[in-house]
Steps between C-alpha positions, in 0.01 A plus 500: 500500500532127449866518392579749776359256755713218364813718502429599860453137603815387319714768664352412839595133485846566352587716801295327768577133433778404263449133588137492392559736207726240339238225531217728386655530153410136440123554517297535183450872415141516624577323829818700550308826462253405771770363730701822470191710565412301809857526627490878454189521718646277772825699503308829506286395797806382692684824433204722588454333838872503583572847358749360249567504128547159335597347832755768591469774759384826349570848630198590716301794363232492772417303816420145400169362627517134399153419629340780296698394193380143539137612531547697178635189325203294616260766373674524162492121466124499562455774241714312250277194535195725463628609159575862586763679294842463665740793468791336682700285253540216750126482562417536132728201443339307783150573373585370154635177649239445771198558278652344190580174678198495734735500797313439827496821708588295808848442364572873469358585841682208662821646358425843645433331835867398502603865495260559788694242702812714456315822578354350817837359610386136501717255694573144395516248781498178298590390149125479439479876569790566263333292229178696542698817428671331206158410360382860502810661352608228256281188498200695377719661232559145377122457484462816295784404267352154450163656418667703226640173360152351487505289817163461669519159668544530878768230510708683238455830683626332818828423321527860382448618856770258617749666266417840645547363852838355404608828337411699810669259741813542286461878502465504878819297542691724260371827651512429876755768581357752254151453647632532854643841410146630449360325806352194333554132566308222331688210659290294742562632852513145634786418261693802627444399862624149423810653340557739792464817289304787664251644249657846525849362432435310178738716298783509754828362371552289811198288403598459134610136522184400686284710269650316203367173643153651543510630142609156376205348685265739321659424162454127568140563600434649158613186316171300514320807364748530214448127434121540497522797264732308269239231458232762429663637184361197313160674502628819332540577128852410387649850481347595833630177649850586376484851647371380836747210519782748432379745766471209742857394428640852535332575833584158638864562408494819707406292803778254424741794487377630837578160652837478326617837628405422859583787736608714200161474329415861582834664420349575160168414340481139380417454136586298191746583222400534134674170425309325775173649378567367150571153639181511708306621196608192307421279796155659517439419135580134561266495801220658296536241225528196728200618706284423192576131541327436831196590704488724806498293821298595804646786699656394834244557773765611751566823309344824623169550322389834362153634589244367254736232367417166345252291702628203696827668600622613840390861563783697658713190524874507554772246457492265796874535561465867590133542586 
């Protein structure tokens, strides 16, 4: 069963996220196992709620009740924490990770709350609202990943959350048109109004030049969070630091590519080539090594603060330039 779980998790990440799969190979074997298992659970929950398979639309076999599916996921997560036997491979994997690493239940339930925001059709008026969504679907995944790597200090967890926020801001910029096709938009409504783009016309070709400027603004907004996360790798074991620095570089490069392509950013999905990934892998190794030479400075107080973050920071803060 143990090897079957690992095989399932490995196949899940290879199909679901080629960018993170490349970085995940850098972890030590024991950390990599847990990271893959956690990813499998996150991917599974996302797919169950959306009626997909590994992020792709699946042929419907029955009417899809997303709310009922989400309630089932919440119940299974509770049962996993209670130590009940899990028959679903994704939940068996999650149980091994959550109990083995003493992962706070709040992290898992905060993640499921992000899917609830999609199910309920949440709207995002400000960048603060968008960041709250980013926290639930990605920032808290950073918290869970950091827990696997042994992080317990609140200040270090804040940096892990920042990386998740940056990843999701990049994802939103890359997937604007794709999300619009299924009736979702995570861009702040006030940004769209300022740009003169009606919310129901986000994907229209006539707005593509203007939309590119909004996407570039979002990519730029992610930068301080990437910077904060880059500083945080100093607190991780060396191999974990290398893996996370590489993942940071790869996702950040996707945002750079979105900006570079401008109005053509959504003609095809933005990604990074194998050659670029290798270069970013080497760059990540240098960052991991040089991070050992200094100490982690205080996190900028202007950054949005996760719930339950380090004391003395700005709860729910946002960068003054766009607050």
